[in-house]
C-alpha positions as CSV (number, residue, x, y, z in Angstrom):
1,X,181.4,296.3,-33.9
2,X,180.2,298.6,-36.7
3,X,176.5,297.9,-36.0
4,X,177.0,298.8,-32.3
5,X,178.8,302.1,-33.3
6,X,175.9,302.9,-35.6
7,X,173.3,302.3,-32.9
8,X,175.3,304.4,-30.4
9,X,175.6,307.2,-33.0
10,X,171.9,307.1,-33.7
11,X,171.1,307.3,-30.0
12,X,173.5,310.2,-29.5
13,X,172.0,312.1,-32.4
14,X,168.5,311.6,-31.1
15,X,169.5,312.9,-27.7
16,X,171.2,316.0,-29.2
17,X,168.2,316.6,-31.5
18,X,165.9,316.8,-28.4
19,X,168.1,319.1,-26.3
20,X,167.1,322.7,-25.8
21,X,168.7,325.6,-24.2
22,X,170.1,326.0,-20.8
23,X,167.0,326.8,-18.7
24,X,165.8,323.8,-16.8
25,X,162.1,322.7,-17.0
26,X,159.9,320.6,-14.8
27,X,160.2,317.1,-16.2
28,X,156.5,316.6,-15.7
29,X,155.5,319.8,-17.5
30,X,153.1,319.5,-20.5
31,X,151.9,322.0,-23.1
32,X,148.8,321.1,-25.1
33,X,145.9,322.5,-27.2
34,X,142.7,323.2,-25.3
35,X,141.1,324.1,-28.7
36,X,141.0,323.3,-31.5
37,X,141.2,319.5,-31.4
38,X,143.4,317.4,-33.7
39,X,141.5,316.6,-36.9
40,X,138.8,319.3,-36.2
41,X,137.2,321.2,-39.1
42,X,136.9,324.9,-38.2
43,X,135.9,328.3,-39.6
44,X,138.3,331.2,-39.9
45,X,139.0,333.1,-37.8
46,X,140.2,330.3,-35.6
47,X,140.6,330.7,-31.8
48,X,143.5,328.7,-30.5
49,X,143.6,328.2,-26.7
50,X,146.9,327.0,-25.1
51,X,147.1,324.7,-22.1
52,X,150.0,324.2,-19.7
53,X,150.5,321.8,-16.7
54,X,153.4,321.6,-14.4
55,X,154.9,325.1,-15.1
56,X,153.7,328.7,-15.1
57,X,153.4,331.3,-17.8
58,X,155.6,334.4,-17.5
59,X,156.3,337.2,-20.0
60,X,159.4,337.1,-22.2
61,X,162.3,338.6,-20.3
62,X,161.0,337.4,-16.9
63,X,163.5,334.9,-15.5
64,X,161.4,333.1,-13.0
65,X,162.0,329.4,-12.2
66,X,159.6,326.9,-13.8
67,X,158.0,329.4,-16.1
68,X,158.0,330.2,-19.8
69,X,155.9,331.7,-22.5
70,X,154.1,330.2,-25.5
71,X,155.2,330.0,-29.2
72,X,152.8,328.7,-31.9
73,X,154.4,326.9,-34.9
74,X,152.1,327.0,-38.0
75,X,152.5,324.9,-41.1
76,X,156.1,323.9,-40.6
77,X,158.0,320.8,-39.6
78,X,157.9,319.8,-35.9
79,X,160.3,321.7,-33.6
80,X,163.8,320.5,-34.0
81,X,163.2,319.3,-37.6
82,X,163.6,321.0,-40.9
83,X,166.6,323.1,-42.1
84,X,166.7,325.4,-38.9
85,X,165.5,322.8,-36.4
86,X,168.7,322.4,-34.4
87,X,169.2,326.1,-34.2
88,X,165.6,326.7,-33.0
89,X,166.2,324.3,-30.1
90,X,169.6,325.7,-29.0
91,X,169.4,329.4,-29.8
92,X,165.7,330.4,-29.9
93,X,162.7,330.6,-32.1
94,X,162.5,333.1,-35.0
95,X,159.5,335.5,-35.2
96,X,157.7,335.1,-38.6
97,X,154.5,333.9,-40.1
98,X,155.3,330.3,-39.1
99,X,156.6,331.1,-35.6
100,X,154.2,333.2,-33.5
101,X,155.5,334.6,-30.1
102,X,153.3,335.2,-27.1
103,X,155.9,337.0,-25.0
104,X,153.3,339.0,-23.1
105,X,152.2,335.7,-21.4
106,X,149.1,335.3,-23.6
107,X,147.4,331.9,-23.5
108,X,145.2,332.2,-26.7
109,X,145.1,333.8,-30.1
110,X,142.5,334.3,-32.9
111,X,144.0,333.6,-36.3
112,X,142.8,334.3,-39.8
113,X,143.9,331.1,-41.6
114,X,143.1,330.4,-45.3
115,X,140.9,327.5,-46.2
116,X,142.7,324.1,-46.2
117,X,144.7,321.9,-44.0
118,X,147.1,323.4,-41.4
119,X,149.5,322.0,-38.8
120,X,149.9,323.6,-35.3
121,X,152.4,322.9,-32.5
122,X,153.0,324.7,-29.2
123,X,156.5,325.2,-27.8
124,X,157.2,326.7,-24.4
125,X,160.2,329.2,-24.5
126,X,162.2,330.6,-21.7
127,X,162.8,334.3,-21.0
128,X,164.9,334.5,-24.2
129,X,162.6,332.6,-26.5
130,X,164.8,329.4,-26.3
131,X,163.1,326.1,-25.6
132,X,164.0,324.7,-22.1
133,X,166.8,322.2,-21.6
134,X,164.2,319.5,-21.8
135,X,161.9,321.1,-24.4
136,X,158.2,321.4,-23.5
137,X,156.4,320.9,-26.8
138,X,152.9,319.7,-27.8
139,X,152.1,317.1,-30.3
140,X,151.6,318.5,-33.8
141,X,147.9,318.7,-34.6
142,X,146.2,319.1,-38.0
143,X,143.1,321.2,-38.5
144,X,141.0,321.9,-41.6
145,X,139.7,325.4,-42.2
146,X,136.6,325.6,-44.4
């Protein structure tokens, strides 16, 4: 009986960890990097272009069904992980050097990144910067800046 309880608890915690806020999303939506590609070596400044399928882009504060705006996570654990991961999913993303907000509806940014390896992840946020009920997130990619 104990192994079954452990499996059920693990499944429940995985479900909770992947839950976002209250705003519904299109289950077929996908956010991704147009450029740069995973594993690419680039020069700084780096232009990062965001892609989105299955939903639209709207500025922060605009409550329009099946829309959101981009957030770029830089050099931090994947969304939902790390010390503030659960809070980010349920209450919104902070704005700092590791969490860039594009509340104006922007779909690209040019970044000055220092030489070395960097991780990037895109997260679509609702009108209040909270990931959708089913979060729309990209894979984490790694780039090297020369």
